[in-house]
C-alpha positions as CSV (number, residue, x, y, z in Angstrom):
1,X,0.2,-0.1,-0.1
2,X,0.8,3.4,-0.5
3,X,-0.2,7.0,-0.4
4,X,-0.7,7.5,-4.4
5,X,-3.7,4.4,-3.6
6,X,-5.7,6.6,-2.5
7,X,-7.9,9.4,-3.6
8,X,-7.5,13.2,-2.6
9,X,-9.5,16.3,-3.3
10,X,-8.0,18.8,-5.5
11,X,-11.0,21.2,-6.1
12,X,-14.4,22.0,-5.5
13,X,-17.0,20.7,-8.5
14,X,-18.0,24.4,-8.6
15,X,-14.9,25.7,-8.6
16,X,-13.8,23.8,-11.9
17,X,-16.6,25.3,-14.0
18,X,-16.3,25.2,-18.4
19,X,-13.1,26.2,-19.0
20,X,-11.6,27.0,-15.7
21,X,-8.0,25.5,-15.3
22,X,-6.9,25.2,-11.9
23,X,-3.4,24.1,-10.7
24,X,-2.6,21.9,-7.5
25,X,-0.3,20.2,-5.8
26,X,-0.7,16.4,-4.4
27,X,2.3,14.8,-2.7
28,X,4.8,17.1,-4.4
29,X,3.2,16.2,-8.0
30,X,2.3,19.3,-10.0
31,X,-1.1,19.0,-11.5
32,X,-3.4,20.8,-14.4
33,X,-7.0,20.3,-13.1
34,X,-9.7,21.3,-16.1
35,X,-12.9,19.7,-17.4
36,X,-12.4,17.3,-20.8
37,X,-14.9,17.6,-23.9
38,X,-17.6,15.2,-22.0
39,X,-17.4,17.8,-18.8
40,X,-15.5,15.1,-16.5
41,X,-12.5,16.3,-14.6
42,X,-9.5,15.8,-16.3
43,X,-6.3,15.8,-14.1
44,X,-2.7,15.8,-15.8
45,X,1.0,16.6,-14.9
46,X,1.5,20.0,-14.8
47,X,4.3,20.1,-17.5
48,X,4.3,20.3,-21.3
49,X,6.1,17.6,-23.4
50,X,7.7,20.4,-25.8
51,X,9.6,22.7,-23.9
52,X,8.2,22.3,-20.1
53,X,6.1,24.9,-19.4
54,X,3.5,24.8,-16.7
55,X,0.2,23.8,-18.7
56,X,-1.7,25.7,-15.7
57,X,-1.0,28.8,-17.0
58,X,-2.8,27.7,-20.6
59,X,-6.0,27.6,-22.1
60,X,-9.4,25.7,-22.2
61,X,-11.3,25.6,-25.5
62,X,-14.1,22.9,-26.3
63,X,-12.4,20.2,-23.3
64,X,-8.7,21.0,-25.0
65,X,-5.9,22.4,-23.0
66,X,-3.5,24.5,-24.9
67,X,-0.2,24.9,-23.3
68,X,0.7,28.9,-22.9
69,X,4.3,29.3,-24.5
70,X,4.1,27.3,-28.0
71,X,0.5,26.3,-27.7
72,X,0.7,22.7,-27.9
73,X,-2.5,20.9,-27.4
74,X,-3.8,18.2,-25.3
75,X,-7.1,16.7,-25.0
76,X,-8.7,14.4,-21.5
77,X,-6.4,12.1,-22.1
78,X,-2.9,13.8,-22.1
79,X,-2.8,13.1,-25.7
80,X,-0.8,15.7,-27.9
81,X,-3.8,16.4,-30.7
82,X,-2.1,19.5,-32.5
83,X,1.2,21.3,-32.5
84,X,0.7,24.7,-34.0
85,X,4.4,25.1,-35.6
86,X,3.8,21.4,-37.3
87,X,0.4,23.1,-38.8
88,X,-1.7,19.9,-40.2
89,X,1.6,17.9,-40.1
90,X,0.4,16.5,-37.0
91,X,-0.2,12.7,-37.5
92,X,-3.2,10.7,-35.7
93,X,-0.7,8.0,-34.3
94,X,1.5,10.6,-32.6
95,X,2.6,9.0,-29.5
96,X,3.1,11.9,-27.4
97,X,1.1,11.6,-24.2
98,X,1.7,13.8,-20.9
99,X,1.4,11.9,-17.8
100,X,-3.1,11.7,-16.7
101,X,-4.4,10.7,-13.6
102,X,-7.3,9.1,-12.4
103,X,-10.2,11.4,-11.3
104,X,-13.6,11.4,-10.1
105,X,-16.7,13.4,-8.7
106,X,-18.5,13.3,-5.6
107,X,-19.9,15.5,-2.6
108,X,-19.7,18.5,-4.5
109,X,-15.6,18.0,-4.7
110,X,-13.5,16.7,-7.5
111,X,-10.6,13.8,-6.2
112,X,-7.5,12.8,-7.9
113,X,-5.5,9.3,-7.4
114,X,-2.2,9.6,-8.4
115,X,-1.5,5.1,-8.3
116,X,-1.8,4.1,-12.4
117,X,-2.7,0.7,-10.8
118,X,-3.6,1.0,-6.7
119,X,-2.9,-2.2,-4.6
120,X,-6.3,-1.9,-3.2
121,X,-9.8,-0.2,-4.5
122,X,-10.5,2.4,-2.3
123,X,-13.3,4.8,-2.5
124,X,-13.7,8.9,-1.6
125,X,-14.7,9.5,1.8
126,X,-18.5,9.9,1.6
127,X,-19.4,13.6,4.0
128,X,-22.4,12.8,6.4
129,X,-25.6,14.1,5.4
130,X,-24.2,16.1,2.7
131,X,-27.4,17.8,0.4
132,X,-29.7,15.9,3.1
133,X,-33.0,17.7,4.0
134,X,-32.8,19.3,7.3
135,X,-29.1,19.4,6.6
136,X,-26.5,22.5,6.1
137,X,-22.9,22.9,5.3
138,X,-20.3,25.2,5.8
139,X,-17.3,24.3,3.5
140,X,-13.5,26.2,3.9
141,X,-10.3,25.9,2.6
142,X,-7.3,26.3,4.6
143,X,-3.7,25.9,4.2
144,X,-1.5,24.9,7.0
145,X,2.4,24.6,7.0
146,X,2.4,21.6,8.6
147,X,2.3,17.9,7.8
148,X,-1.2,15.7,7.6
149,X,-0.4,13.8,11.2
150,X,0.3,16.9,12.8
151,X,-3.5,18.5,11.4
152,X,-4.9,15.4,12.2
153,X,-4.0,15.2,15.4
154,X,-5.2,19.1,16.1
155,X,-8.3,18.1,14.4
156,X,-9.4,15.7,16.7
157,X,-7.6,16.8,19.8
158,X,-9.4,18.4,22.9
159,X,-7.2,19.4,25.1
160,X,-5.5,21.8,22.7
161,X,-9.2,23.3,22.8
162,X,-9.4,25.5,25.7
163,X,-6.0,27.1,25.3
164,X,-6.2,27.9,22.1
165,X,-10.0,28.4,21.5
166,X,-10.4,30.0,25.2
167,X,-13.8,30.9,25.2
168,X,-15.3,30.2,21.4
169,X,-14.7,26.5,21.7
170,X,-14.5,25.5,25.6
171,X,-12.6,27.1,27.9
172,X,-10.3,25.6,31.1
173,X,-12.7,24.3,33.6
174,X,-10.3,21.3,35.4
175,X,-13.2,19.0,34.8
176,X,-12.5,15.0,34.1
177,X,-13.4,13.5,31.0
178,X,-12.4,9.8,29.7
179,X,-11.9,9.0,26.5
180,X,-11.4,4.9,24.9
181,X,-9.2,5.5,21.7
182,X,-9.4,2.2,19.3
183,X,-6.8,1.5,16.6
184,X,-8.6,-1.0,14.0
185,X,-8.6,-1.7,10.1
186,X,-6.5,1.3,9.4
187,X,-8.7,3.6,11.2
188,X,-8.9,5.1,14.7
189,X,-12.1,5.6,16.9
190,X,-12.5,8.0,19.7
191,X,-15.3,8.3,21.7
192,X,-15.7,10.7,24.8
193,X,-17.5,10.4,28.8
194,X,-18.2,13.4,30.4
195,X,-18.7,15.7,28.4
196,X,-21.8,18.0,28.8
197,X,-21.7,22.6,28.7
198,X,-18.3,23.0,27.9
199,X,-18.6,24.4,24.4
200,X,-18.2,27.2,24.2
201,X,-20.5,30.4,23.0
202,X,-22.7,28.0,21.7
203,X,-23.5,25.9,24.8
204,X,-26.8,28.1,25.6
205,X,-27.9,27.2,22.4
206,X,-26.2,23.8,21.6
207,X,-27.3,21.8,25.1
208,X,-29.1,24.5,27.3
209,X,-30.4,21.6,29.7
210,X,-26.7,20.5,30.3
211,X,-27.3,16.8,29.3
212,X,-24.6,14.4,28.5
213,X,-23.0,14.7,24.5
214,X,-22.4,12.2,22.7
215,X,-18.8,12.9,21.0
216,X,-16.9,10.7,19.2
217,X,-14.3,11.0,16.8
218,X,-13.3,9.5,13.5
219,X,-9.7,8.9,11.6
220,X,-10.0,7.1,8.6
221,X,-6.3,6.7,6.7
222,X,-4.7,8.3,4.7
223,X,-6.1,11.6,5.6
224,X,-9.4,12.3,6.9
225,X,-11.2,13.0,10.5
226,X,-14.6,13.2,11.3
227,X,-16.3,14.5,14.3
228,X,-19.3,14.4,15.7
229,X,-21.5,15.9,18.4
230,X,-25.0,14.6,19.4
231,X,-26.2,16.9,21.9
232,X,-30.2,15.8,21.3
233,X,-32.8,15.1,18.4
234,X,-32.4,18.6,16.6
235,X,-28.6,19.4,17.7
236,X,-25.9,17.3,16.1
237,X,-23.1,18.4,14.5
238,X,-20.4,16.8,11.9
239,X,-17.0,18.5,11.1
240,X,-14.8,16.7,8.6
241,X,-11.9,17.3,7.5
242,X,-9.8,16.3,4.0
243,X,-5.9,16.9,4.9
244,X,-4.5,17.4,1.4
245,X,-0.4,16.7,1.4
246,X,0.7,18.7,-0.8
247,X,4.1,18.8,0.4
248,X,5.9,17.4,3.7
249,X,5.0,21.2,5.2
250,X,2.2,22.4,3.2
251,X,-1.5,20.2,3.6
252,X,-3.9,22.1,2.3
253,X,-7.7,21.6,4.5
254,X,-11.0,21.0,2.8
255,X,-13.8,21.4,6.5
256,X,-17.1,20.7,6.0
257,X,-18.9,21.6,8.8
258,X,-22.3,19.5,9.0
259,X,-25.3,20.2,10.7
260,X,-28.7,19.9,11.9
261,X,-30.3,22.5,14.3
262,X,-33.9,21.9,13.4
263,X,-35.7,25.3,12.7
264,X,-32.2,27.2,13.2
265,X,-30.7,25.5,10.3
266,X,-30.4,28.1,7.8
267,X,-30.7,31.0,10.3
268,X,-27.5,30.2,11.8
269,X,-25.6,29.6,8.4
270,X,-23.7,32.6,9.1
271,X,-22.6,32.4,12.7
272,X,-21.7,28.3,12.0
273,X,-19.1,29.6,9.1
274,X,-18.3,33.0,11.1
275,X,-17.3,30.5,13.9
276,X,-15.7,27.9,12.1
277,X,-13.4,30.2,10.4
278,X,-12.2,31.7,13.4
279,X,-11.6,28.3,15.0
280,X,-9.3,27.7,12.3
281,X,-7.5,30.9,11.8
282,X,-6.4,30.3,15.4
283,X,-5.4,26.4,14.5
284,X,-3.5,27.5,11.6
285,X,-1.2,30.1,13.4
286,X,-0.3,27.5,16.0
287,X,0.6,25.0,13.5
288,X,2.3,27.2,11.8
289,X,4.4,27.7,14.9
290,X,4.6,24.4,15.5
291,X,5.7,23.4,11.8
292,X,8.7,26.0,12.1
293,X,9.7,24.2,15.4
294,X,9.4,21.0,13.7
295,X,11.7,22.1,10.9
296,X,14.2,23.3,13.0
297,X,14.8,20.9,16.0
298,X,12.7,17.4,14.4
299,X,9.9,15.3,15.5
300,X,11.2,13.8,18.8
301,X,7.7,14.4,20.9
302,X,7.4,14.1,24.9
303,X,4.2,12.3,25.0
304,X,1.2,11.7,27.8
305,X,-1.5,9.1,27.6
306,X,-4.0,12.4,26.3
307,X,-1.7,12.2,23.5
308,X,-2.9,8.1,22.3
309,X,-4.9,9.9,19.4
310,X,-1.4,10.8,17.7
311,X,0.6,7.6,18.9
312,X,-2.1,5.6,16.7
313,X,-2.8,8.3,13.8
314,X,1.2,8.3,13.5
315,X,1.7,4.1,13.7
316,X,-1.4,4.1,10.4
317,X,0.7,6.8,8.4
318,X,4.2,5.3,8.9
319,X,2.8,1.9,8.0
320,X,1.3,3.2,4.6
321,X,4.8,5.4,4.0
322,X,6.8,1.7,5.0
323,X,4.5,0.1,1.5
324,X,2.6,-2.1,3.8
325,X,-1.2,-2.1,5.1
326,X,-2.6,-0.7,8.1
327,X,-5.4,-2.8,8.3
328,X,-2.6,-5.5,9.3
329,X,-1.8,-3.8,12.4
330,X,-3.2,-5.2,15.7
331,X,-6.4,-3.5,16.9
332,X,-5.6,-1.7,19.9
333,X,-8.2,0.1,23.3
334,X,-6.9,2.2,25.3
335,X,-9.2,3.6,28.1
336,X,-7.4,7.5,29.0
337,X,-9.0,9.8,31.5
338,X,-7.4,14.0,31.4
339,X,-8.7,16.7,32.6
340,X,-10.3,19.9,30.6
């Protein structure tokens, strides 16, 4: 197994309108993204075969991508279909072809897979309740100067929230919480206990009675986290993040906050969006700072039991990096007590 076997978001479907040409980077590979003549997404290596200009600086007309340097034209398979300097002499059997990658479209996202022959068949993560009646989704995109593992830890780590997001998303109450962390089948499952009212600004709205909150977090290899809060029947919230590894030190994150607040669902949209971006901005700052330190001093972390999530995620990532299947790792389950 390798990271190239999986599907990665490269664009929003609405972003990739007819005639649009997008430049993306996934796993250090430069990509040009556009729609072919049939309207389906196309992903080619972002390099012209002629003089190695970047194809993403070119234009698309009727599904044909033209390089901006000497005008070489490529179809949706990467085949060179015209060379202006050659006039009509280009043969139909011309073998020059840019490297093309598999694409698909799901839940308003465009995905790419870099492996030509994946070692296993995976599908993109299905976004919870996307487009369902009664549910709304806030979708934001942000870049972090850090790697996927550290982004993933941040997105499903509770202890940092009282220091990075005080008041907005929890405050320090020195309350004892418990979590059960499991690693199984290339995923990490976390179930929390004893959570009630420490939900920041939205506490009175989300859980005014102070009932016990059902809170679970998930990590799905190699780059998806899904956080779920279930306060009561018409107060449910999912925060799903897809962390796209651009390079070793740059991660582009597509975040969906999908919620059902009953009558308030539509009215809450601007507030949910503002709060989401405010929290992410704070995470960007702390993760960028961490990234700078990692570049200088390396990754020799000091761990506590509350860091079990990170350790499990890291073990899965390291297994893929070694070319092995994390689903073959031994199942583990740990109960952890911590204070927030």
